[in-house]
Residue, then its C-alpha position, 0 to 999 in steps of 0.5 A: m732879163s725877165e725881171y726888167v721887162n715888167c719891172k717890179m724890183c722894188p715896192r714902187e712896182c712901176g711895171v715898165d719894160r726897162r729895155y725901152k723905158l725908164g721907171v722912177c729909178k731911171a735904171s735901164d736893163k743894163i748895169k750902171v756903176a759909178l765907182a769901185s773903191i776901197h772905202n774906209f768910212e763904213e762902220p768899223c766892223i765893215s771897213g776895219k783896217n783893210g777897207s770895204g770893197t765898194v761898188f757904187f751903182s748908179n740911179c736909185n729907187l728911193r730918190c730922197v731929196y737930200c741924197q748925199n750921193f746925188k750925182i749918181s743916185r738922181d743924176g744917174f752918172g755912171k758907166e754901163i757894164s756887162v754882168q761879166r765885167l761886174a764879176d771881174i770887178f768883184l774879183e779885182q776888189q778881192a785882190r786888193g785885200v778888202n774885207n768884203i764886197n760892198l754893193v751900194t744901192p743895188t736894188m734895181y740890178v738884183e737879177s744881174i748882181i746874182k748872175a755876177i756873184k755866181i760867176a765870181k764865186e766860180n772863179g774864186l770869190n770867197i769874201p763876204i758880200v754886203y747888200n747896202s741899201s735904202g731899206y726900200e725893198k720887196v721881201e720877194i726880191i730879198k728872198k732871191l738873195e738868200g745864199y748870195i748875201d752875207i751882210y745886210l746894211p739897210d737904212f731905216k730912214y723914216a718912222t712914218n709914211r708922211l715923212s717918206t712921202k715928203y722927202s722920198g716920194v713913197n707912201n709905203y716906206v715904213e712897212s716895206a723896210l720893216a718887212s724886208i729887214e725881217e727877211m734879212i735877219k731871217q736869212v743871215g741871223k745874228p751878227v757874227f765876227d772874226n777874231n779881228g772884229i770884222m763882220k762875217k754875217g749879220v744885219i746892221i740897220r743904219h739911221m741918219i738923223l735929219p735936222n728938225n726931225v729928232l722925233n722921227s729918229k726916236m720913233v725909228l730907234k724905238k721900232i728897231a728896239e721893239k721889233f728886232k731887239n738884239n738880232v741886229l747892230v744899229s748904226v746912227m749917223a750924224q753926217y747929214f749935210p744939205s745936198g741935192d734938193a734939200i735947199k727947197y726944204p728949209e727945215i732940213n737945209r742945215k746940218i744937225s746940231k749938237e743938241e739934236l745929237k745929244e738928245i738921240e744919244d740919251y734916247l739910245i741909253d733909255l732904249n738900252i740899245e747897246n750893240g752898234y755905233i753912233q757917229e760923232l758930229g764933225e765939221h766936214e761931213e762932205e768928206y764921207v762922200p766918195l769922188f765918183d769918177l768911174s775909177n776901177i770900172 
């Protein structure tokens, strides 16, 4: 697979030959997945009553120190499968009656995913496909997905590269996320829903509030409001809990507070951001993390 020989699938542009050597993301040239499940904890317009047909890919090109899917994103737990098997998984998910196929952390495997989508569509796949990523993407790669992806679900984690360098080890996150999201919107347009409120096309930008980083969240939301206006939905997540290597960073080694969430809620009103979702603060945020056990792989 040519794109994996001199890999530049993400803004890190490692340039390694993934057939023989692993880059920063730790992905080889083989597809690796950890779970295919019906997920009911996505945004209401994604999960609905029938759930979202998630496929969780192993490894990650961003590798945040606090990642809540640490087991698969940084430890690389999963099983290698063929393109044909991935296409079959898509069809099996559709047969379960889900609203969509939800590709979680797919960036490293885009070329293989496109091939699998082609095969699955030739065999009857007809539900929307969601590209669920960290936002750390290259515009050239997102352009390759045009016509294959119906819904983009990118994170917009940081407003400054100082924070992205500290917590994710990349110094070009902000410009990469902004440019790739702009391309996503260009491809799929404003959000479109069916009669039951389930999204069929569009972009939802996610942002997770980090403890002691309310200013970052405000800056992110301001950038979204100024640059993308009403062309996207915004999903503000309050589910953060310390995971992975967060213990090494005292300022993020706790859950967010009621006061921090309230400050963000008030700021959303000030920005007149009305289209989207904001999570309530819970007591068991860990329950949002799936059990990665190779089910349905």
